[in-house]
Every structure is written in C-alpha cells, then in structure tokens.
N, C-alpha and C positions, 0 to 999 in steps of 0.2 A: 120653529127653527129646525133645520135639517141637522140630524146627528152626524158628527164627524166619525169617520172610520178609524179604527185603531192603527197606530203606526206599526210597521213590520219590525220584528226583533232584529233583523239585520241592520236596519236604519238606526235603531236605538243603540246598538253596540258600536256603531261608527261615530257616535256623537263624542265631541271633545271640546275643551275650552269653554267659550261662552255659550255653546249650544246646549250645555247641560244646565244652564241657569233656569230657575223656576220649574225644574223637573224633579222626579224622585231621586235621580242620581245626584243632582245638585244638593238636595236635602240631605242625602247621606254624607256628602262631603262636608256640608256645613255643620253636621253633627260632630265632626272631628274637632271643631274649634273648642267646644266644651269650656267656654270661658265663664260667662255669667248668663243668667236667664234674662231674656228680653222682657221689656215692659209692654204695656198696651199699645205704645207707639212703635213697637218693633225695635227699640233702642237696645243695643247690646252693651255699649259702654259710652260714657260721656264724662268729660273732665275739662277743666280749664288748663290750657297749655300755652307755653311760648312757642310760636311758630314763625319760621322765616321762609317765605316762598322765594323761589329763584327760577330763572329761565335761561336755558342755554340754546341759543339760536343756531339752527342748521348744523347741529352736531349731536352725537350720541355719547353717552357716558358708559363706563364699565358697569356691569351688574354688581360689582363689589365696591360701589362708590362710597367713600367715607371721607373723613377730614383730611387724610393724607393725599387722596386723589383730588379732593377739592382744592388743595393748596397748589396743585400743578395744572389745574384746569383753567383755561383762559376764556375771556369773553362771556363770563357769567353775569347776568343782570340780577342784582339782588334787590329785594324789597326789605324795608326795615322790619325787625322782629317786633311782634306785638302779641298781646294775650288774646287768644281766641277761645270760644267754647267749641270744643271738638267733640263731635257726636258720630258714633258709628251705629248706623241703623240699616237694616236689610243688607244691601250689597254696596254700600257707599259710606264714605267718611265725609262728613260735612263740617265746614268751618264757619262759625257764626261770630259776628261782631256787633257792636252797638251802632245804631243809626247815627249819622252825623247831624241829621235834622232833629231837633228836640220834639218829642211827642209822637214821632212817627211809629215807634214801637207800640205805643198805646193804640194807635189807629189800626195798624196792621195786625196786631195781636201776636207778633213773633219778632225775633231778632233778625238782623240782616244776614242772609246767606251769602258769604263772600266767596267761598270756593267749595267745589264738590269733587271728590276723588272716587272713582268707581273701582271697586276691588275685583278686577277681572284677572284671572290667572293668565300667566304667560304674557301679560301686557303691562303689568305693573311690578315694580321691584321694591323689596323691603330690605334695608341694610341697617346695621349698627353704625351710626355716624361717629360716635365717640363712646368707648367703653368707660372712660373716666367719669363723665357726667351722665351716662346712659341716655344720650340723645339718639334718636333713630330717624331714618329717612325713608320717605316714599317718593318715587319718581317714575315717570312714564314718558314715552315718546308719542308726540302728536304729529300727524302727517298733513292734515288739512282741517279746516274749520267745519267741514261737513261730516267728519268722521263720527260714527256713533260712539266711539270710545271717549270722546271729549265732551265734557260738560260745558254748558254755556257760561260757567262761572270760573273757568280757568284763567290763568294770567294773560296769555297772549293767544287769543282765539284765532286770529287770522294769519299767524306765522307758524310754520312747522318748526319743531324743535323739541326740547325736553323740559318738562315742568318738574321742578324739584321742591319738595317740602321737607324741612328739617323740624322735628318736633322735640320739645323739651318739656317733660312732665315734671310737676313739682317734686314728687318723691321718686326715689329709685325703684322701689318695689312696684309702684303703679306703672312706671314706664316698662318694667319687665312684663307685667301682666298684659299691657297693650301689645307689646312686641310678640309675646307668645301666642296670643289669640289671633293676631294678624298673620303671623307666620303659619299657623295651622290652617287658617282660612285660605291662604294663598297656596296651599299644597305642600307645606313643609312636612317632611317625613322624619319621624324619630328613628335613629339607627337601632339595630337589633341588640347592640351591646353598649354598656356604659363602663368606661375605664376609670378607675379611681387610683390616683397616684399618691404614694406616701413619700414626700421628699425627705423625711427624717431617716427612713431606712432604705430609701431609693428602691422601693418595690411598687409593683402595679397589680391591680386586681380587676378582672373583667367580670361584670355582672350582666346577666341577660335581662333585657328590657321587654316587658310584655307588649304585644301588638295592640296599640290603642284603637285600631279599627275593629277589634274583636272584643277586647276587655274594656269596660268603662274605666275612665281615668280615676274614678274614686277608688276602685279596687287596686289599680296599678299604683296609686299613690301610697296605699297602705303597705304594699310590698317594697316600694322604693322610698320609704320615709327616711328622714334623717337618722332616727334612732336605729332603724333596721340596718341601714347601710353601715353605721358606725359599729354596731354589734358584729356584723358580718366581717368587717375589716379587722376588728380585734381578734375574732376567731381564726381568721386566715393568717394573721401576722404573728400569732403566738409562736410559730415555729421558727421565726427569724431569729438570728443569733443575737442581735442587739435589742430585741423587743423588751426584754426584762430590764436591761440597763437604761434604756432611753424612755420607753413609753410607760411601763408599769411604775417606775419610780416617780414620774411626773403625775400619773393618775393618783398615786398614793398621797401626793401633796395637794390634791384638790383641783389640779388642772384638768380641764375637759378636752375631749377630742371633738373637733368640729369639721364640717365640710365647707369648702370654699371653691368657687369658680375663679380660675386665674387666667389672666391674659398678660403675657410678658411680666412686668413687675407690678401688676395691679391685682389685688385680691378683692373678691366680692363674697363675703361670708354669707352662708345660708342660715338665717336666724329668724325669719318671719314665716309662720305657718298660716297666717290669716292676712287677708288684704285690708286695705284702709277702711272698708265697710264692715269688717268683721266676718266675712265669708271665708271658708277654707281655700287655701291656694294649693290645689292638688299638684300643680306643676312646680312646687317650691324647690324641688331638687332637679327636675328635668329641664327647667327653662334654659340652662346653660348650653344644652345641645343645640339650641336655635341660634345662639349668639356667635357671630363671626364678624369682626371688623376688618374690612378689606379681605385679604386671604388668610388672616390669622384667626384660627378658632380658639375657643376657650377650652380648658381641660379641668377636670374635677380633681381636687386634692383633699386629702384628709390630713389635718394639721392639729397640733396642740394649740388650743385656744388660749394663748398666753395673754396675760395682762401686761401693762407697762412694767418693765423690770424694777423690782424693789431691792436689788442688790447688784453688785458688780464684782468682777474678779480682776486683780492686778497681778502682773508678773514682774519679778525682780530680775535685774541683770547682774550677774556675778562676773567679776574680773578674775581670770586665771593668771598664773605666772607668765604664760606665753604672751600675754598682752592682748588676747582675743576675748571678745564678749560672747558669753553663752547664756541662754535663758535658763533660769531655775525651773525645773519641772514642777515644783510645788507652787501653786498660785494661792493668793490670799483673797478670801471672800470678805467683802465689805457690805454690810446691810445698810439700807437707807435710814439715816437718823430720823428720829421723830421731829415733827414740826414744832415750832414755838410761836406763841402769840401772847400779847399782853399790852398793858398800858405803860407808856413811858412819857417823859417830857423831853422834847428836843431842845437843846441849849444852843442858842445862837452864838457864834464865835465872837462877834464884836460887842454886842450889847448885853450878853449873858442872860437875855430874856428866855423864858420857857414857853414853848408851844406844846400843849398836850396833843398827843397822837397815839394811835393804836397801831402796833406793828404786828404783822401776820405773815408767815411764810407758807407758800404754796408752790409746788412743782419747780423749785429752784429759783423762786423770786421772792423778794421782800416787798410787801405792800404796805403803804402808808394810808391809814384810814382815819377820818375824823372820829373823835371819841363819841360823838352823838349818834353815829350810825355804825358803830363798831361791830355789832352782832357778836358779843362775847359768848362763850359757852355757858352752860348752866352751872350754877354754883356747886361746889363739891358737896356731896351728900344729898343733893336734890334728885330723887329718882321717881319716875312715874310708877304707878301701880302696875302690877303684872297683869297683862291682858289675856283674855281667854284665847285669842287667836294664836298665841305662841310664836308670833313672828316679830316680837318687839325689837330684837337685836337688829334685824334687817331694816325695820322702820327707823330706828335711831340712827343707823348708819346713813340712810338716805337723807335724814334730817340734817346730819352733820355735813354731808356733801352740799346740800342747798345752802346751809349757813356759810360755808366757805365761798360758794358762788356769789352770795350777796355781799360778802366782804370785798371780793374782787370788783364787783360792779360799783361799790361805793368808794373804792380807793381813789385818792386824788393823785397818787404818784406810785411809782414802782422802781425797784432797783434789782438788777440781776445779781444773784449771789456770787457768780463768777467774777463780777466786777469788784468784789471786795478783796483787797490784798491781805488785810490783817484785821482781826478783832482783838481789842486790847482794853485794859483798864485805863481810865482817864488819869492823867498825871499832871500836876501843876504845883509848883513851889508856892505855898501860901500859908495862911494861919491855920489854927486847929479846926475852926468851923468850916473853912473852905476845903481843907484837906478831907474832912469827913464827907463833904458833898462829893468830892472827887472819888472817894471810895465807893460811893453809890452809883457812879457813872461808868459808862463804857463808851468806846469810840470805834467807829468803822473807818478804816483807811481805804479809800477807793483807788482804783488804778490810775486815775488822773491826778492823784496827789491831794484831793480834797478830803477833809476829815469831817465826819458827822458825829456829834456827841449827844448821848442820851443819858438821862437819869432814870433809873429803874423805879417803878412804882409797884409795891407789893399788892395792894388791894385798894379799892374805893369803898369806904364805909360811910354812909350818910354824907356823901359829897366831901369827905375828908380823905386826903391822900396820905398814905403811909409808905415811906421809902425803906429800902432794905439793901444792905451790902450783899447779903447772900443771894438776893434776887439778881443783882447785877452780875455776880459770878456765874449764875446759871445761864443768863443771856450769853455771856462770853463763851462758856463751854459749849452750849448747844449750837450757837451760830458758827463757831469754828468747825464743828463736825459737819454741819450742813454745807458750808462753803467748800470744804475739802471734798466732800462726796460729789456735789453737783459739778464741780470743775472736772472731775474724772468722768462723770456720767455723760455730760454733753460732748466731751471729746470722743468717747466710745460711740455715741450716737452718730457723730459726723463720720467716723471711720466705717461704721456699718452702712451708712447711706452711700458712701463712695464704693463700697464693695458691691452693693446692690446695683449701682450704676454700671458696673462691669458687665452685667448681663446685656446691656445695650451697646456699649462702646468700650474701648480700652481705657485704662487709667490715663489721665492727663500727665501726671508725674509718676512714672513707673517706680515700683518698689526696688530698693537697692539692698541686697542681702549684706549683713554686717561683715561677712567673710570676703566680700568682693571690694577691692580697692577702687575700682572705677566701673563705668557703665559698660565697658567692652566685655567684662567677664560676667555680666548679668545675663541670666537665662531669658529667653523671649517670653513675653506675656501670652497666656492662652487666649485664643480668639473669644469674642463675646458669645455667650450661650444663653439665649432667652429662655431655654427650658431647664436651666440649672436649678437645683433644689432651693437655694436661697432661703435658708432658715430664718434669716434676719427679717424677712417680710412679716413674720408674726409679730415683731416688735413695732414695726411701722404701722401696720393695720391691726392694732391690738384691741382686745375686748373691753378695755376700759372705756373706749369710745362708745361701744354698743350698750354696755350696762350702766354707764354713767357713774362709775364708782369713785371718781375724783372730782373735786370742784373745778379744776382747770382741765378741760377735755383735751385741748391742744393749745400750744403756745409757740410763738416763733417771731422772727424778724421778717417783715415783708415791706414792700413799697406800695403805698396806697394813695388813691386820689378819689375824691367824691365827684362823680360825673365823668364825662368823657373828655373834658378839657382841663387844662391846668397842669401844674407840675406834680410829680410823684413826691410823697412825703414818706420818709422812713419811719416806721412805727413798730411797736411791740404789739402784736395782735394776740388776743386771748379769746378762745371759744368757751363759753360757759352757759349751760342751761338755756339754750335757745337764743343766745345773744352773742354778738361780736363786740368786744371791748378793745379799744385801741389807745395806746399811750404814745405820744409824740417823742421821737428821738431827735435830740439836737446835738450839733457838733460841740464837743468839749464837755458835755454833761452826761453823767451816768445815772442820774435820777430823772426818770422820764415822767412828764406830767400827763394826766389823763386828758384825752380829747373830749370835747363837750358832747358830741353826738355818739350815741350808743345804738348799734344796729340790731333791731328786733327782727328775728328770722321768720316771723309770721307772714305768710303769703309771699315768701321769697323763693327765687329760682337761682340755681347755680349753673353757670355755663362756663366752659373752659376751652382752651386751645384755639384752633382756627375759627370756630364758631364765635368765640368772644372777640378775637382780633378783628373780625370783619366789622364789628360795631365801632371801632376806633375811627376818628375823623381821618379824612384823606391826608396822606403824607406821614402819618404816625406809625404805619406798619407797612413793611415791604417784605414779602416772603423770600426774596432773593438776597437779603442782607446776610453777610457772613457773621456767624456767631463766634465771638472771641472767648478764649478760656479765661476763667475767673477763679481766684483763690480768696477765701474769706478767713476771718480771724481765727475761727475755730478749726481751721484746717480743711474745710469743705472745698472741693474743687468741682467745677461744672463748666460745660460749654454748650448747654442746650440752647436751641433757637428761641427767639423772642416769643412766638406764639405758644411754645411748650411751657412757658413760665406764667402765662396769663390765666386768671380766672376772674369772672365778674359775678356780682350778686345783683340781680334785678329784683327790686322790692318796692313796696309802698310804705311810706313812713308810718311807723307805729311807735307810740311812746314806749320806752323800756319798761318792762313790767315783769317782776320776778316774785312769785308767791313766797309767803313767809315760811320759815323753817320750823314752826311750832308743831308739836305732836299733841293731838287732842286726847281726851280721856278714853276714846274708843281705839286708840292706837294707830291713828292715821295722820298723815300730814295734812294740814288744814286746807291748802289750796293747791291747784296744779302748778307745775313749775312756771309755765307761761300762760297767764289767764287769757282767754280768747277775747278779741275786740268785739264791740257790740254790733257794729255795722258790717254790711256786705259791700265791698267796693265794686263799682261798675267796671266793665271790661276796659273802658276808655279812661278810667281814673288815672290821675297823674302818677307816674312811676319815677323811681330814682335808680341810678346805676352806680355801684361802687366797684372800682377797678383795682385789682390786686396783682402784683408781680412778685413772684417768689425767687429764691436763689437758684433752684434747680427744679427739674421736672418731677422728681420724686417728691419733693416738698409740696409742689402744686397738687399732685395726685392725692397725697395724704390729706391736704387741706380740703379738697373737694369731697373726698369720702367722708371725712369727719363732719363737715357742715351738712352734707346730705343726710347723714345719720341723725343729726339733731333736728333737721326739718321733718324727717320721718317720725320722730317721737312727738313733735308738736302736732302734726296732722292726726296722729292716732290718739292724742289726748283730746283733741277738739273735733271729735267725729261729727257731732251735731252741726257745728258751724261748717265743716267741710262738706257735709251733705247739702246744706243750704247753698253753698257756693257752687256745687256741682249741678244743682237742679234749678238755679235761678235763670229765668228766661225761657220763653216758649219757642218751639221749633216750627219751621215752615211746614205746612201740610204737604204730604207726598201726593203728587198728582198722578 
C-alpha cells in the first residue's frame, strides 16, 4: 500500500466542526468531557431512562427549547414516553428497547436499537427541559434523508424537520452527570469566574475558576470543593456588619452553611460528592454553570442549611387609646411540643363498646394504628450496650425515625391536629363506677362537631390493661399544646409560601395596612423579583428531606388518581422512607381512612409540568385555558396554570416494604429502609402511572424535589441492583 503524505499545517488549522472528528484535535476536545472512563465497548455512560421522542415538521425551534417554549410550539408530533436503555458510546447516543418478537434478542444477541443521536457540534442542541425534575432535551435539524448527519434510526427519515428527544433519568444527580458530560462534549465552556451570592447578607463573592483545558478537573475540584468554597465565603463575609448577628449565631446553634444552585424559586442543594456508582463527582459544584432553562441561568448561593423549623414566633397586637392597632415589638417564641403516643381504647358513642387502638402524633397529624402493629418504643430502662463505634446516639435516632415511618405505614386512619377544636376530659352524669371511667377518659371535639372519646391505658402487662386518670390528664395537656402549635405553624407556612410566590407574580389579594381605611390609600405592591433573597426557601427546601431526620418527610393535601383516566380524589399524601402513603379525604369527615395501595418508589420516575400534561388523554388538558384564582382554607392563594400543578410518578408495582427499626448488638439497624426487589424488570414490563395535582406551583416543586431525594437514597442503598439494571442487555456491535 502506498503511504499517504502528511497534511499541511495550514489545512489542519482550518479544520472545524465535524472535520476534527477522529483526529488528535477531536481527541483533545473529547478529553474535556472528563466524565467517566469508557469500557472495552467504548461506552462512556449507560442508564435506563424515560424518553419521549417528538418530531416537528418543516420548522425549527429555538436553541433554548424548554417546556415553556414547548407549550407554545404547535404541530409537534409526539410519541408515547417509554423506558429505554440509553447508551453513550464513542460519538453517539443510542436508545435500545426490547424486541416485540419473543426470542429475537436471544437470536440476535443484543437489544433492538431504536434511535441513534450523533453528537456533532454545532448541529445538535442540548438544553434543560425542566429544572424542577431535571429532564433535559437533545434536538437537531434534519434536511433530507440522505444527509450524513441523520441516522437511519431517527423518527421521520424521509421528512425534513426537527427531531426532539426529552430524557428523564431516575435520579437527579445522575441526570446532572449526563448533562454535564454532554455539555462538555458539545463544546460547553466554563466561565472564568464563579459568583456566590449570600441572600442572608445580600452580598456577592466572585471566585476565579481554573482553566479546565489546562488543569485536570480533579485538581480543579479540590480548589472548588464545597468545603473550600464555604470556608472562603466565611472568611470574606466576616467583615460584613450583620455576619456575627445572623451567621455566627446560627453556626453556634449547629446550623451548617451549604451551597445550592437556584433557579427562580427552586433550590438544588449540593450534597452529593459521589455518583450512583461510588465514583467522585468532580463537577459537584461546577455543574450549575452548564444549567440554563430557556434563557434563565442558575446562580450559586450560600445559605444556612436549615431543617424544618422547630419553633415559631408570634406577635401580639396592642390597642392604644387612639383606637389604632400597633404591633408589640417583643415577639413570643414557642417551641414545638414533644409528640405523644400510646395505647388507648376508643369508646363508641352508641354502644359504649371499646376498640383498642394505638395513637401516635407525627408532623401535626394524629395517626390511628392497630395495636398489633403499633411499633411502640422500647420499655423504659432498656438500653443497648455502649458500642465501640461511638455513634450509638445517631443510630438510635435513625432507628426512631424508621419506627415512626413504620407507624405511618401501618396506620389505618389519620386526623389533622388543626381539625381538633378542643381536647377535654370526658363528662357524663352517672354512677360512681361510670364516673370513675369518665375520669380516665378524654374527648376530641372536631371542627365538624363530631366527638371522639378515648379511655387512656397506662401500660400493657401480660396482656392485662391498667388504666390511669393521670395518664388521661397527660394526654389532654400534651394534645392541647400540639393542637395550638400546629395550628399556628401551618398558618405561617401558608403565609411564607404566598410570600415566595411574589417572586413570580403579584399577590392575588394585596395586603392592606392597618392604618389604611380603604384600598385607595394602600401603597402599590412592588413588582415581582425572581432574584430576591427569599430566605423562606430554606424552609421549603429544608435539610430534613436530605438527611431524613423525621418520620414524615413531607405531607400535604393533593388531588390524586391512579392511571390516566378517572376522577381525581382528594387525599392526604405522606412521603416516608421511600414510600408514598395516601389517606382518602371524604366530604364531612375529618378522620381520613388509609387507601389500600401504598406506592413503593423503587424503579420510579418523577415527571412534572408540561412533560407530564402531555401524557393526559386528549381533551383533559389545554394550554390555552385560563387559570382562575383560588383560595384555600389555610389562607393559601394561587392562580397557577394547570400544567404547573401536575406531577406524575411512573413506576412498576412493588409491594410496600420497610425494614425493621431494630438495632443489633453491633450498633447498626438490621436492614435497609427499602429492601431491594429480587428480580430485574424488562424494559417493556408493565408500568403504572399515578397523577397528582397540587394546590400551587411551589407545592408541586417541593413535592418533586422531596420525592427525587427519596429515590436518590433508594438508588444509592441498592447499588448492586442498580448496576444490574444498568448493564442488563447487550449492545449492537458498531460497524
């Protein structure tokens, strides 16, 4: 064979775009991805994902295509979403599915290659489709079926137009890893500086970012790690006037400083330094520089990593002689009362029969549990031996959290503490014996006028019940404090949520100052400001969700339906330890019965917004419908459009399974929170969709974030099973 002559330097320097593929210049650019090492098949990344292909005929879309632009784009042909095996190898992203013909995969030796997307710069676009659920989009323009840019596996090979693929990865961190690696592959450049905003002190700090084309990302990650950035911010903020009063006081109470990427009213805390496979995420801080939904970029904030508030402050209104109201500058601090649980007998009003039940309070709710599955605490005086690891207190705390979660899962009914008007001793004119029983009983007067009577039980000894008047008084005292506290707590939460909504739109009902007699004297409301500090975001996206320090991770009232058809049912929804537990709310009743099905979040995906609304049957959703203002019982007001209230959970049915809360002699909890299922489902295995509609967009965003955090924990607890899911199925050989 005749040797080829070397190419001239002038010709090499003039190369660009696809001309540098398979050259040393292309190899240099590919090294900037720095995502994960490739295997022997050249695979960079592979995962199971929900994918929705779409095609836009004879039209182009903006390079900033997202769900907002998708809402206004017409004549888009959508395919149904389904789970694919998405593989990035060499210079392409391949989407595999199961064959429809049984046994064909065994004959061919690989799965069916459904679509191929070539990663050619300047010809393919990568965007964040929705920051709420971290779905991203790849799309490109096709001009003819003979073009080298188009694979023979695209949607519409013979028609010019735009092919659009929306990807939803199971976990948020893995979606970020995919997006960062693709962004770097397609030529994304990291800016020279990183700006950190402190909303508490309203200050900004600029940090120089190393050049990743010169410095390896491993070294850059050490310079821009979470700990280093937090220390640098503390050092630079010590000169601020309010630093000691605001930050140092909180740090002294044990509150930590954390970094979070923020877009509008959504926070994405930086809390994972390793990926789902245990490899270091060198871009754990830098990834937000690549995220931009539409034309809205994210910005980095340093915030106090607060947990859900365990206290509140009330202000009293003092009346002066002039008849005007003025607020007392001295506020009163109220700590959250301790919860109460125990065995009681519920007394039926008509028959006076007794039903044994176990009552337990969690997060402002009173749960009714059958005594056989009550999960009571350990008896007083029973203490495990001190373990050598010295971490027994933390293990015991996690054990108590799981015990509370098992109580919620086993509960057959629930009542919100705000629905209780009064807690009182039972009273009835009767004989001495009946009067003694009344002294051992207490009653709950509900908002609808119904009365529930309970007889307190002190202890169960050898299946013998011992009643106590003192125990009944303790129930009354503790429940009164809890009812009073949670009535105020939920009202404050609703007020904070409406204040957060002001960053996107004006208040529906403007505030009227007490000095103003009518609305004509009211000062105009300030315009919405999406970049406002919004300190209340720390309570909505709190660290209790991340660290799992409460049995009930999130609770609220939503409208739910199983499947895409049928009416919505109003439910009380509880997120606990990898499960969603729902209680049916019925008109006229304030005690809600548990629904039979409990949703296990193993192998579940969360989709929201317009991406979820597109899955509804024809006629159930219209983007042009006007959204009417709504006001709810707790004072919450909202007028968000329909698709901003929707989120769906795509899952395969798994039996509810929650590990025991026992602590072994080695000082560890016996089993993981959610034990992994035995089998690996096929890509075409039957799936189920649960549709949820919240009261406001902020509630929807908080639910999506909390559920995604729980799915993240499940995936990281079940690393071996997730690796089997990821690697199941052979790939088509590259020709």
